[in-house]
KOLDREN-969155 format. One record per residue (C-alpha): residue number from 0; x, y, z; residue in three letters. Coordinates in steps of 0.02 Angstrom, whole numbers, padded with zeros to 5 digits. Layout:
BEGIN
+-----+--------+--------+--------+-----+
:   i :     xx :     yy :     zz :  aa :
+-----+--------+--------+--------+-----+
: NUM :      X :      Y :      Z : ALA :
...
+-----+--------+--------+--------+-----+
END
This chain:
BEGIN
+-----+--------+--------+--------+-----+
:   i :     xx :     yy :     zz :  aa :
+-----+--------+--------+--------+-----+
:   0 : -06450 : -00640 :  02245 : MET :
:   1 : -06400 : -00701 :  02061 : ARG :
:   2 : -06366 : -00544 :  01932 : VAL :
:   3 : -06314 : -00577 :  01771 : LEU :
:   4 : -06231 : -00386 :  01699 : ILE :
:   5 : -06277 : -00389 :  01508 : ALA :
:   6 : -06142 : -00256 :  01403 : SER :
:   7 : -06107 : -00229 :  01226 : SER :
:   8 : -05929 : -00198 :  01309 : GLU :
:   9 : -05857 : -00228 :  01457 : ILE :
:  10 : -05670 : -00159 :  01516 : TYR :
:  11 : -05525 : -00232 :  01471 : PRO :
:  12 : -05569 : -00341 :  01351 : PHE :
:  13 : -05637 : -00201 :  01232 : THR :
:  14 : -05623 : -00016 :  01264 : ARG :
:  15 : -05752 :  00092 :  01157 : ALA :
:  16 : -05810 :  00232 :  01297 : GLY :
:  17 : -05871 :  00244 :  01478 : ALA :
:  18 : -05986 :  00103 :  01447 : LEU :
:  19 : -05875 : -00033 :  01460 : SER :
:  20 : -05769 :  00055 :  01613 : GLU :
:  21 : -05932 :  00077 :  01719 : THR :
:  22 : -05998 : -00105 :  01718 : VAL :
:  23 : -05826 : -00200 :  01733 : GLY :
:  24 : -05796 : -00102 :  01871 : ALA :
:  25 : -05982 : -00109 :  01924 : LEU :
:  26 : -05961 : -00294 :  01924 : ALA :
:  27 : -05814 : -00303 :  02022 : LYS :
:  28 : -05891 : -00195 :  02181 : ALA :
:  29 : -06043 : -00322 :  02176 : LEU :
:  30 : -05924 : -00460 :  02199 : ALA :
:  31 : -05951 : -00533 :  02363 : GLY :
:  32 : -06109 : -00430 :  02391 : ARG :
:  33 : -06201 : -00531 :  02273 : CYS :
:  34 : -06188 : -00669 :  02150 : GLU :
:  35 : -06124 : -00585 :  01999 : VAL :
:  36 : -06098 : -00636 :  01817 : ALA :
:  37 : -06070 : -00539 :  01635 : MET :
:  38 : -06116 : -00561 :  01442 : VAL :
:  39 : -06040 : -00497 :  01329 : MET :
:  40 : -06032 : -00526 :  01124 : PRO :
:  41 : -05861 : -00601 :  01068 : LEU :
:  42 : -05775 : -00478 :  00941 : TYR :
:  43 : -05642 : -00524 :  00858 : ALA :
:  44 : -05534 : -00376 :  00911 : ILE :
:  45 : -05548 : -00481 :  01096 : ILE :
:  46 : -05376 : -00565 :  01116 : ASP :
:  47 : -05455 : -00735 :  01197 : SER :
:  48 : -05257 : -00810 :  01241 : GLU :
:  49 : -05218 : -00665 :  01333 : ARG :
:  50 : -05381 : -00660 :  01436 : PHE :
:  51 : -05409 : -00837 :  01438 : GLY :
:  52 : -05554 : -00853 :  01363 : ILE :
:  53 : -05597 : -01042 :  01309 : GLU :
:  54 : -05736 : -01131 :  01225 : ARG :
:  55 : -05876 : -01204 :  01331 : THR :
:  56 : -06002 : -01354 :  01264 : PRO :
:  57 : -06128 : -01222 :  01255 : HIS :
:  58 : -06231 : -01164 :  01100 : ARG :
:  59 : -06382 : -01101 :  01058 : PHE :
:  60 : -06494 : -01091 :  00903 : PRO :
:  61 : -06552 : -00892 :  00924 : ILE :
:  62 : -06706 : -00870 :  00801 : SER :
:  63 : -06682 : -00712 :  00668 : VAL :
:  64 : -06804 : -00685 :  00548 : SER :
:  65 : -06852 : -00820 :  00465 : ASP :
:  66 : -06693 : -00929 :  00506 : HIS :
:  67 : -06601 : -00980 :  00660 : GLU :
:  68 : -06416 : -00936 :  00696 : GLU :
:  69 : -06273 : -01011 :  00796 : PRO :
:  70 : -06225 : -00938 :  00945 : ALA :
:  71 : -06079 : -01016 :  01059 : GLU :
:  72 : -06042 : -00979 :  01218 : ILE :
:  73 : -05848 : -00949 :  01271 : TRP :
:  74 : -05815 : -00907 :  01440 : GLN :
:  75 : -05690 : -00818 :  01545 : GLY :
:  76 : -05643 : -00725 :  01719 : THR :
:  77 : -05669 : -00519 :  01725 : LEU :
:  78 : -05460 : -00472 :  01768 : PRO :
:  79 : -05466 : -00426 :  01934 : GLY :
:  80 : -05619 : -00539 :  02009 : SER :
:  81 : -05677 : -00708 :  02011 : GLU :
:  82 : -05815 : -00636 :  01895 : VAL :
:  83 : -05842 : -00754 :  01758 : PRO :
:  84 : -05879 : -00673 :  01588 : VAL :
:  85 : -05983 : -00769 :  01453 : TYR :
:  86 : -05941 : -00703 :  01288 : PHE :
:  87 : -06061 : -00752 :  01148 : VAL :
:  88 : -05975 : -00783 :  00974 : ALA :
:  89 : -06047 : -00779 :  00801 : SER :
:  90 : -06025 : -00720 :  00619 : HIS :
:  91 : -06097 : -00561 :  00699 : TYR :
:  92 : -05955 : -00509 :  00778 : PHE :
:  93 : -05807 : -00563 :  00678 : GLU :
:  94 : -05773 : -00381 :  00609 : ARG :
:  95 : -05626 : -00258 :  00638 : ASP :
:  96 : -05751 : -00145 :  00746 : ALA :
:  97 : -05876 : -00149 :  00884 : LEU :
:  98 : -06004 : -00079 :  00795 : TYR :
:  99 : -05975 :  00019 :  00636 : GLY :
: 100 : -05806 :  00112 :  00531 : THR :
: 101 : -05750 :  00269 :  00505 : ALA :
: 102 : -05888 :  00303 :  00390 : THR :
: 103 : -06041 :  00251 :  00510 : GLY :
: 104 : -06140 :  00091 :  00588 : ASP :
: 105 : -06149 : -00071 :  00520 : TYR :
: 106 : -06305 : -00081 :  00420 : PRO :
: 107 : -06334 : -00251 :  00513 : ASP :
: 108 : -06307 : -00164 :  00690 : ASN :
: 109 : -06510 : -00211 :  00727 : SER :
: 110 : -06506 : -00393 :  00679 : GLU :
: 111 : -06343 : -00398 :  00771 : ARG :
: 112 : -06416 : -00348 :  00940 : PHE :
: 113 : -06573 : -00441 :  00912 : VAL :
: 114 : -06467 : -00575 :  00903 : PHE :
: 115 : -06354 : -00532 :  01059 : PHE :
: 116 : -06503 : -00485 :  01153 : SER :
: 117 : -06600 : -00654 :  01124 : ARG :
: 118 : -06427 : -00747 :  01161 : ALA :
: 119 : -06411 : -00644 :  01355 : VAL :
: 120 : -06588 : -00742 :  01385 : VAL :
: 121 : -06527 : -00925 :  01328 : GLU :
: 122 : -06374 : -00877 :  01428 : VAL :
: 123 : -06497 : -00824 :  01579 : ALA :
: 124 : -06596 : -00948 :  01573 : GLU :
: 125 : -06469 : -01129 :  01530 : ASN :
: 126 : -06319 : -01068 :  01615 : ILE :
: 127 : -06345 : -00918 :  01742 : VAL :
: 128 : -06512 : -00943 :  01812 : ARG :
: 129 : -06534 : -00752 :  01889 : PRO :
: 130 : -06636 : -00675 :  01995 : ASP :
: 131 : -06608 : -00503 :  01876 : LEU :
: 132 : -06528 : -00485 :  01741 : ILE :
: 133 : -06450 : -00300 :  01734 : HIS :
: 134 : -06457 : -00217 :  01560 : CYS :
: 135 : -06358 : -00079 :  01474 : ASN :
: 136 : -06395 :  00047 :  01343 : ASP :
: 137 : -06500 :  00014 :  01161 : TRP :
: 138 : -06384 : -00139 :  01111 : GLN :
: 139 : -06457 : -00251 :  01270 : THR :
: 140 : -06611 : -00162 :  01289 : ALA :
: 141 : -06731 : -00285 :  01209 : LEU :
: 142 : -06695 : -00413 :  01349 : VAL :
: 143 : -06845 : -00361 :  01441 : PRO :
: 144 : -06954 : -00356 :  01291 : VAL :
: 145 : -06903 : -00517 :  01246 : TYR :
: 146 : -06935 : -00599 :  01455 : LEU :
: 147 : -07089 : -00534 :  01453 : LYS :
: 148 : -07144 : -00558 :  01269 : GLU :
: 149 : -07074 : -00720 :  01236 : ALA :
: 150 : -07019 : -00812 :  01374 : TYR :
: 151 : -07100 : -00776 :  01533 : ALA :
: 152 : -07286 : -00797 :  01468 : PRO :
: 153 : -07216 : -00982 :  01437 : TYR :
: 154 : -07149 : -00995 :  01615 : GLY :
: 155 : -06984 : -00986 :  01561 : ARG :
: 156 : -06876 : -00861 :  01675 : LEU :
: 157 : -07046 : -00823 :  01747 : ALA :
: 158 : -06962 : -00718 :  01890 : THR :
: 159 : -06837 : -00641 :  01831 : ALA :
: 160 : -06829 : -00453 :  01817 : ARG :
: 161 : -06733 : -00321 :  01737 : THR :
: 162 : -06642 : -00150 :  01761 : VAL :
: 163 : -06592 : -00053 :  01607 : LEU :
: 164 : -06452 :  00086 :  01638 : THR :
: 165 : -06465 :  00213 :  01509 : ILE :
: 166 : -06285 :  00262 :  01502 : HIS :
: 167 : -06310 :  00396 :  01346 : ASN :
: 168 : -06498 :  00431 :  01295 : ILE :
: 169 : -06436 :  00482 :  01126 : ALA :
: 170 : -06400 :  00321 :  01084 : TYR :
: 171 : -06560 :  00238 :  01055 : GLN :
: 172 : -06542 :  00103 :  00926 : GLY :
: 173 : -06656 :  00189 :  00797 : LYS :
: 174 : -06700 :  00052 :  00648 : PHE :
: 175 : -06846 :  00075 :  00499 : TRP :
: 176 : -06979 : -00028 :  00525 : MET :
: 177 : -06973 : -00127 :  00414 : TYR :
: 178 : -06824 : -00216 :  00520 : ASP :
: 179 : -06986 : -00307 :  00639 : LEU :
: 180 : -06971 : -00444 :  00553 : HIS :
: 181 : -06794 : -00478 :  00632 : ILE :
: 182 : -06856 : -00483 :  00800 : LEU :
: 183 : -06981 : -00608 :  00793 : ASN :
: 184 : -07115 : -00517 :  00898 : LEU :
: 185 : -07254 : -00495 :  00803 : GLY :
: 186 : -07328 : -00323 :  00760 : TRP :
: 187 : -07412 : -00296 :  00946 : GLY :
: 188 : -07256 : -00236 :  00998 : VAL :
: 189 : -07251 : -00114 :  00866 : PHE :
: 190 : -07365 :  00023 :  00930 : SER :
: 191 : -07316 :  00203 :  01038 : PRO :
: 192 : -07330 :  00134 :  01207 : ASP :
: 193 : -07214 : -00003 :  01161 : LYS :
: 194 : -07060 :  00001 :  01038 : LEU :
: 195 : -07130 :  00109 :  00883 : GLU :
: 196 : -07039 :  00279 :  00872 : PHE :
: 197 : -07102 :  00393 :  00737 : TYR :
: 198 : -07142 :  00247 :  00627 : ASN :
: 199 : -06981 :  00162 :  00663 : HIS :
: 200 : -06927 :  00028 :  00786 : ILE :
: 201 : -06834 :  00109 :  00946 : ASN :
: 202 : -06755 : -00040 :  01047 : TYR :
: 203 : -06706 :  00086 :  01182 : LEU :
: 204 : -06884 :  00160 :  01214 : LYS :
: 205 : -06942 : -00050 :  01225 : GLY :
: 206 : -06822 : -00084 :  01355 : GLY :
: 207 : -06891 :  00089 :  01438 : ILE :
: 208 : -07053 :  00019 :  01434 : VAL :
: 209 : -07040 : -00158 :  01466 : TYR :
: 210 : -06885 : -00149 :  01616 : ALA :
: 211 : -06943 : -00177 :  01806 : ASP :
: 212 : -06809 : -00023 :  01848 : ALA :
: 213 : -06727 :  00115 :  01760 : ILE :
: 214 : -06569 :  00181 :  01804 : THR :
: 215 : -06469 :  00336 :  01740 : THR :
: 216 : -06285 :  00374 :  01792 : VAL :
: 217 : -06303 :  00553 :  01887 : SER :
: 218 : -06450 :  00625 :  01957 : HIS :
: 219 : -06424 :  00778 :  01844 : ARG :
: 220 : -06425 :  00668 :  01689 : TYR :
: 221 : -06610 :  00583 :  01745 : ALA :
: 222 : -06657 :  00779 :  01771 : GLU :
: 223 : -06599 :  00819 :  01564 : GLU :
: 224 : -06665 :  00659 :  01497 : THR :
: 225 : -06844 :  00728 :  01551 : ARG :
: 226 : -06819 :  00890 :  01439 : SER :
: 227 : -06817 :  00919 :  01260 : ALA :
: 228 : -06637 :  00975 :  01256 : GLU :
: 229 : -06559 :  00828 :  01314 : PHE :
: 230 : -06723 :  00698 :  01313 : GLY :
: 231 : -06664 :  00663 :  01100 : HIS :
: 232 : -06887 :  00646 :  01086 : GLY :
: 233 : -06911 :  00534 :  01239 : LEU :
: 234 : -06906 :  00646 :  01364 : ASP :
: 235 : -07087 :  00630 :  01363 : GLY :
: 236 : -07068 :  00455 :  01388 : LEU :
: 237 : -06956 :  00480 :  01515 : MET :
: 238 : -07065 :  00559 :  01619 : ARG :
: 239 : -07201 :  00454 :  01613 : GLN :
: 240 : -07078 :  00334 :  01682 : MET :
: 241 : -06999 :  00404 :  01818 : ALA :
: 242 : -07096 :  00308 :  01945 : HIS :
: 243 : -06948 :  00168 :  01911 : LYS :
: 244 : -06817 :  00281 :  01860 : MET :
: 245 : -06683 :  00281 :  02001 : THR :
: 246 : -06527 :  00403 :  01977 : PRO :
: 247 : -06344 :  00319 :  02027 : ILE :
: 248 : -06189 :  00405 :  01990 : ARG :
: 249 : -06041 :  00298 :  01925 : ASN :
: 250 : -05887 :  00272 :  02027 : GLY :
: 251 : -05714 :  00234 :  01945 : ILE :
: 252 : -05614 :  00102 :  01964 : ASP :
: 253 : -05493 :  00123 :  02114 : ALA :
: 254 : -05382 : -00011 :  02068 : ASP :
: 255 : -05336 :  00054 :  01888 : HIS :
: 256 : -05360 :  00235 :  01928 : TRP :
: 257 : -05240 :  00257 :  02071 : ASP :
: 258 : -05088 :  00378 :  02086 : PRO :
: 259 : -05015 :  00274 :  02218 : GLU :
: 260 : -05015 :  00093 :  02121 : ASN :
: 261 : -05013 :  00170 :  01938 : ASP :
: 262 : -04893 :  00063 :  01836 : ILE :
: 263 : -04910 :  00185 :  01688 : HIS :
: 264 : -04836 :  00322 :  01791 : LEU :
: 265 : -04643 :  00363 :  01796 : PRO :
: 266 : -04663 :  00387 :  01967 : VAL :
: 267 : -04797 :  00368 :  02111 : ARG :
: 268 : -04886 :  00483 :  02246 : TYR :
: 269 : -05001 :  00498 :  02377 : ALA :
: 270 : -05037 :  00671 :  02387 : THR :
: 271 : -05021 :  00841 :  02262 : PRO :
: 272 : -04879 :  00892 :  02364 : ASP :
: 273 : -04769 :  00719 :  02368 : ASP :
: 274 : -04620 :  00741 :  02236 : GLU :
: 275 : -04700 :  00604 :  02131 : GLY :
: 276 : -04829 :  00720 :  02073 : ARG :
: 277 : -04719 :  00856 :  02020 : SER :
: 278 : -04609 :  00731 :  01925 : ALA :
: 279 : -04750 :  00672 :  01822 : CYS :
: 280 : -04784 :  00847 :  01754 : ARG :
: 281 : -04609 :  00863 :  01726 : THR :
: 282 : -04616 :  00713 :  01622 : ALA :
: 283 : -04783 :  00757 :  01529 : LEU :
: 284 : -04736 :  00926 :  01468 : LEU :
: 285 : -04567 :  00853 :  01414 : ALA :
: 286 : -04663 :  00707 :  01326 : GLU :
: 287 : -04751 :  00852 :  01249 : PHE :
: 288 : -04619 :  00953 :  01215 : GLY :
: 289 : -04674 :  01092 :  01339 : LEU :
: 290 : -04528 :  01092 :  01429 : ASP :
: 291 : -04470 :  01264 :  01380 : ARG :
: 292 : -04605 :  01347 :  01490 : ALA :
: 293 : -04610 :  01233 :  01643 : THR :
: 294 : -04689 :  01368 :  01743 : ASP :
: 295 : -04854 :  01385 :  01646 : LEU :
: 296 : -05029 :  01302 :  01709 : PRO :
: 297 : -05042 :  01163 :  01618 : LEU :
: 298 : -05204 :  01084 :  01541 : PHE :
: 299 : -05221 :  00917 :  01508 : GLY :
: 300 : -05376 :  00824 :  01391 : MET :
: 301 : -05404 :  00645 :  01340 : VAL :
: 302 : -05549 :  00649 :  01231 : THR :
: 303 : -05648 :  00577 :  01090 : HIS :
: 304 : -05652 :  00746 :  00980 : ILE :
: 305 : -05824 :  00790 :  00934 : ASN :
: 306 : -05961 :  00895 :  00971 : ILE :
: 307 : -06004 :  00822 :  01124 : ASP :
: 308 : -05870 :  00841 :  01213 : LYS :
: 309 : -05867 :  01046 :  01176 : GLY :
: 310 : -05719 :  01036 :  01064 : VAL :
: 311 : -05781 :  01148 :  00952 : ASP :
: 312 : -05786 :  01267 :  01094 : LEU :
: 313 : -05621 :  01238 :  01114 : LEU :
: 314 : -05581 :  01282 :  00938 : VAL :
: 315 : -05637 :  01446 :  00947 : ARG :
: 316 : -05567 :  01487 :  01102 : MET :
: 317 : -05383 :  01410 :  01103 : LEU :
: 318 : -05316 :  01524 :  00995 : GLY :
: 319 : -05351 :  01671 :  01086 : GLU :
: 320 : -05289 :  01587 :  01246 : ALA :
: 321 : -05126 :  01528 :  01170 : ALA :
: 322 : -05114 :  01709 :  01093 : ALA :
: 323 : -05093 :  01779 :  01265 : ARG :
: 324 : -04935 :  01662 :  01333 : GLY :
: 325 : -04989 :  01604 :  01504 : ASP :
: 326 : -05051 :  01448 :  01478 : ALA :
: 327 : -05011 :  01250 :  01405 : LEU :
: 328 : -05127 :  01149 :  01325 : PHE :
: 329 : -05077 :  00928 :  01308 : ALA :
: 330 : -05220 :  00845 :  01202 : ILE :
: 331 : -05229 :  00685 :  01180 : LEU :
: 332 : -05387 :  00620 :  01059 : GLY :
: 333 : -05452 :  00575 :  00896 : ASP :
: 334 : -05615 :  00576 :  00823 : GLY :
: 335 : -05706 :  00688 :  00670 : GLU :
: 336 : -05599 :  00766 :  00553 : LYS :
: 337 : -05657 :  00942 :  00536 : LEU :
: 338 : -05634 :  00945 :  00727 : LEU :
: 339 : -05482 :  00864 :  00724 : THR :
: 340 : -05396 :  00948 :  00596 : ASP :
: 341 : -05454 :  01107 :  00663 : ALA :
: 342 : -05347 :  01074 :  00833 : LEU :
: 343 : -05200 :  01006 :  00731 : ARG :
: 344 : -05217 :  01177 :  00638 : ASN :
: 345 : -05195 :  01292 :  00819 : LEU :
: 346 : -05056 :  01183 :  00870 : ALA :
: 347 : -04941 :  01202 :  00723 : GLU :
: 348 : -04976 :  01400 :  00750 : ARG :
: 349 : -04956 :  01383 :  00924 : PHE :
: 350 : -04788 :  01243 :  00954 : SER :
: 351 : -04754 :  01310 :  01087 : ASP :
: 352 : -04899 :  01302 :  01198 : ARG :
: 353 : -05032 :  01197 :  01132 : ILE :
: 354 : -05001 :  01002 :  01077 : VAL :
: 355 : -05110 :  00865 :  01017 : LEU :
: 356 : -05071 :  00679 :  01014 : LYS :
: 357 : -05220 :  00579 :  00915 : THR :
: 358 : -05117 :  00400 :  00938 : ALA :
: 359 : -05215 :  00340 :  01094 : TYR :
: 360 : -05093 :  00279 :  01209 : ASP :
: 361 : -05159 :  00210 :  01394 : GLU :
: 362 : -05003 :  00261 :  01469 : ARG :
: 363 : -04991 :  00420 :  01410 : LEU :
: 364 : -05178 :  00450 :  01472 : ALA :
: 365 : -05145 :  00397 :  01637 : HIS :
: 366 : -05000 :  00550 :  01621 : LEU :
: 367 : -05110 :  00669 :  01558 : ILE :
: 368 : -05221 :  00631 :  01723 : HIS :
: 369 : -05070 :  00645 :  01855 : ALA :
: 370 : -04964 :  00795 :  01758 : GLY :
: 371 : -05092 :  00898 :  01713 : SER :
: 372 : -05128 :  01068 :  01831 : ASP :
: 373 : -05310 :  01084 :  01759 : PHE :
: 374 : -05412 :  00948 :  01664 : TYR :
: 375 : -05534 :  01023 :  01552 : LEU :
: 376 : -05713 :  00953 :  01496 : MET :
: 377 : -05818 :  01076 :  01403 : PRO :
: 378 : -05933 :  00948 :  01350 : SER :
: 379 : -06091 :  00991 :  01284 : ARG :
: 380 : -06179 :  00856 :  01376 : HIS :
: 381 : -06090 :  00727 :  01511 : GLU :
: 382 : -06219 :  00607 :  01601 : PRO :
: 383 : -06060 :  00552 :  01720 : CYS :
: 384 : -05919 :  00563 :  01643 : GLY :
: 385 : -05768 :  00458 :  01733 : LEU :
: 386 : -05618 :  00575 :  01660 : ASN :
: 387 : -05649 :  00728 :  01782 : GLN :
: 388 : -05659 :  00592 :  01908 : MET :
: 389 : -05481 :  00522 :  01870 : TYR :
: 390 : -05410 :  00686 :  01840 : ALA :
: 391 : -05481 :  00735 :  02045 : MET :
: 392 : -05410 :  00557 :  02083 : ARG :
: 393 : -05241 :  00610 :  02023 : TYR :
: 394 : -05238 :  00793 :  02106 : GLY :
: 395 : -05268 :  00852 :  01944 : THR :
: 396 : -05411 :  01036 :  01972 : VAL :
: 397 : -05557 :  00994 :  01849 : PRO :
: 398 : -05620 :  01149 :  01737 : VAL :
: 399 : -05814 :  01085 :  01667 : VAL :
: 400 : -05989 :  01150 :  01592 : ARG :
: 401 : -06078 :  01099 :  01723 : ALA :
: 402 : -06198 :  00970 :  01653 : VAL :
: 403 : -06238 :  00797 :  01693 : GLY :
: 404 : -06132 :  00720 :  01796 : GLY :
: 405 : -05993 :  00863 :  01786 : LEU :
: 406 : -06104 :  00982 :  01901 : ASP :
: 407 : -06148 :  00815 :  02014 : GLU :
: 408 : -05971 :  00776 :  02035 : THR :
: 409 : -05867 :  00942 :  02045 : VAL :
: 410 : -05909 :  01077 :  02170 : ILE :
: 411 : -05868 :  01243 :  02110 : ASP :
: 412 : -05747 :  01360 :  02197 : MET :
: 413 : -05853 :  01530 :  02199 : ASP :
: 414 : -06000 :  01440 :  02216 : GLU :
: 415 : -05935 :  01321 :  02385 : HIS :
: 416 : -05775 :  01420 :  02425 : PRO :
: 417 : -05746 :  01296 :  02578 : ALA :
: 418 : -05759 :  01145 :  02472 : HIS :
: 419 : -05718 :  01188 :  02304 : GLY :
: 420 : -05638 :  01060 :  02191 : THR :
: 421 : -05658 :  01158 :  02015 : GLY :
: 422 : -05691 :  01270 :  01919 : LEU :
: 423 : -05867 :  01266 :  01836 : LYS :
: 424 : -05948 :  01369 :  01671 : PHE :
: 425 : -06146 :  01353 :  01620 : ARG :
: 426 : -06161 :  01448 :  01455 : ASP :
: 427 : -06086 :  01349 :  01299 : TYR :
: 428 : -06002 :  01484 :  01242 : THR :
: 429 : -05826 :  01500 :  01193 : PRO :
: 430 : -05829 :  01651 :  01280 : GLU :
: 431 : -05898 :  01555 :  01458 : ALA :
: 432 : -05738 :  01432 :  01436 : LEU :
: 433 : -05626 :  01560 :  01395 : GLN :
: 434 : -05662 :  01684 :  01561 : ARG :
: 435 : -05651 :  01503 :  01665 : ARG :
: 436 : -05490 :  01442 :  01596 : VAL :
: 437 : -05419 :  01616 :  01622 : ALA :
: 438 : -05477 :  01585 :  01818 : ASP :
: 439 : -05387 :  01442 :  01822 : ALA :
: 440 : -05225 :  01549 :  01745 : VAL :
: 441 : -05265 :  01683 :  01899 : SER :
: 442 : -05293 :  01531 :  02018 : LEU :
: 443 : -05117 :  01451 :  01989 : PHE :
: 444 : -05002 :  01590 :  01960 : ARG :
: 445 : -05069 :  01731 :  02111 : ASP :
: 446 : -05155 :  01594 :  02232 : ASP :
: 447 : -05053 :  01431 :  02244 : ARG :
: 448 : -05099 :  01404 :  02412 : ASP :
: 449 : -05284 :  01405 :  02374 : ARG :
: 450 : -05249 :  01279 :  02206 : TYR :
: 451 : -05152 :  01159 :  02327 : ARG :
: 452 : -05300 :  01139 :  02451 : LEU :
: 453 : -05404 :  01105 :  02298 : MET :
: 454 : -05295 :  00991 :  02238 : ALA :
: 455 : -05289 :  00896 :  02383 : ARG :
: 456 : -05504 :  00906 :  02397 : ARG :
: 457 : -05510 :  00810 :  02236 : CYS :
: 458 : -05393 :  00671 :  02295 : MET :
: 459 : -05494 :  00659 :  02475 : THR :
: 460 : -05656 :  00656 :  02349 : ALA :
: 461 : -05763 :  00474 :  02379 : ASP :
: 462 : -05778 :  00430 :  02206 : LEU :
: 463 : -05766 :  00248 :  02203 : GLY :
: 464 : -05896 :  00113 :  02194 : TRP :
: 465 : -05918 :  00063 :  02383 : ARG :
: 466 : -06084 :  00194 :  02378 : GLU :
: 467 : -06155 :  00165 :  02213 : PRO :
: 468 : -06150 : -00022 :  02198 : ALA :
: 469 : -06247 : -00018 :  02364 : GLY :
: 470 : -06370 :  00089 :  02271 : ARG :
: 471 : -06383 : -00040 :  02143 : TYR :
: 472 : -06413 : -00180 :  02280 : LEU :
: 473 : -06545 : -00075 :  02330 : ALA :
: 474 : -06643 : -00079 :  02164 : VAL :
: 475 : -06620 : -00240 :  02124 : TYR :
: 476 : -06693 : -00285 :  02283 : GLU :
: 477 : -06823 : -00164 :  02281 : ARG :
: 478 : -06872 : -00265 :  02119 : VAL :
: 479 : -06883 : -00433 :  02177 : LEU :
: 480 : -06966 : -00389 :  02330 : VAL :
: 481 : -07093 : -00311 :  02229 : GLU :
: 482 : -07122 : -00474 :  02101 : LYS :
+-----+--------+--------+--------+-----+
END
């Protein structure tokens, strides 16, 4: 089986969010079980020399509206594997960021990812010749549309099949109807049963309609996308397409997130009882200047600072929690200015209890996952979530809201005392978060044996890619058999 994974970002070439880490780790897990290649844009921010990315002789003219744009193909290898990665070079990607700046998305994103989607199909037809193209999110959701509307009817890639993974249905690639000329597909695709969405073009909707199979990144999230609360206007379509939906929980890259071999840690360890973990905790407290209160539980958080991640809840409960003086908070993140400023003000008011660092540092991110006693994820919504699984892999007990993949990967200590790996709350209120933080403080202070047992369960939980990769293979095989 030959599979081409198409994504707008792949770790470690780019790192904009969970998508990049997920597709890279999946490709490594699939290698050896099928023939896999990848394709992504060659952004200006990618260090081609560092990653050994070289120009190939391939160059394709891509139709965009009434003209053609050249797509130059470069090639590299996914680090830690032998998976080939093809890069689409163009003036569209010679910018300082992937999708936009602090002021908003690039105004020509519609055109940029029409170009990229058509380039993916050209790479498939002329270089990889895959049995199946695995697309990810709205940036590649037009690939199934092009295959069925512009290629297969003319005998081109007629046997190729597609799978679309929805990592976050909130991001859909919605553009005004007057961009339809960019697609070169005609007005026939602008209908309610295809790409039309409230008089706009919706790329993700097109992918959902045209793909041979759809996956989401957790079972709970699959259910949530069919609800008005979390479906973002596509809940009706998701219910209609439930027959081709398979939920598959993400895994974590066990090579990159491994406390026994993590180059970012001052001391490595194999169990939460090892001296190495205690040394990481000591180093984290010192790094954040919180080492004057080493007996208090330390809550860590690495996050994009926005409402989706529940930071508004955190802001509304953190002052009271810090005033009680029974916990410490180490936060690494940046994002929305109002919330970042609110956290910064709290950190200034309670400098001996709360520390915020906004300059991202991968070493520090790993240290927070390894050195914290508890890990906070009070998300408003979370399709799967990776950070709670990273924390668990390092023996740090998560405190999460029971949504999406958080509900699926964390076992609440009160609901299942014999198997608990964390603390969950359901109501999206600062009071609900406050109660669980207080419960975590009590657990750490009054029942340290139970805390250590939960930490050990976290570290031994099966959070890798072996089982999810097998499920993806099963989806691929089913789609190919059904053709």
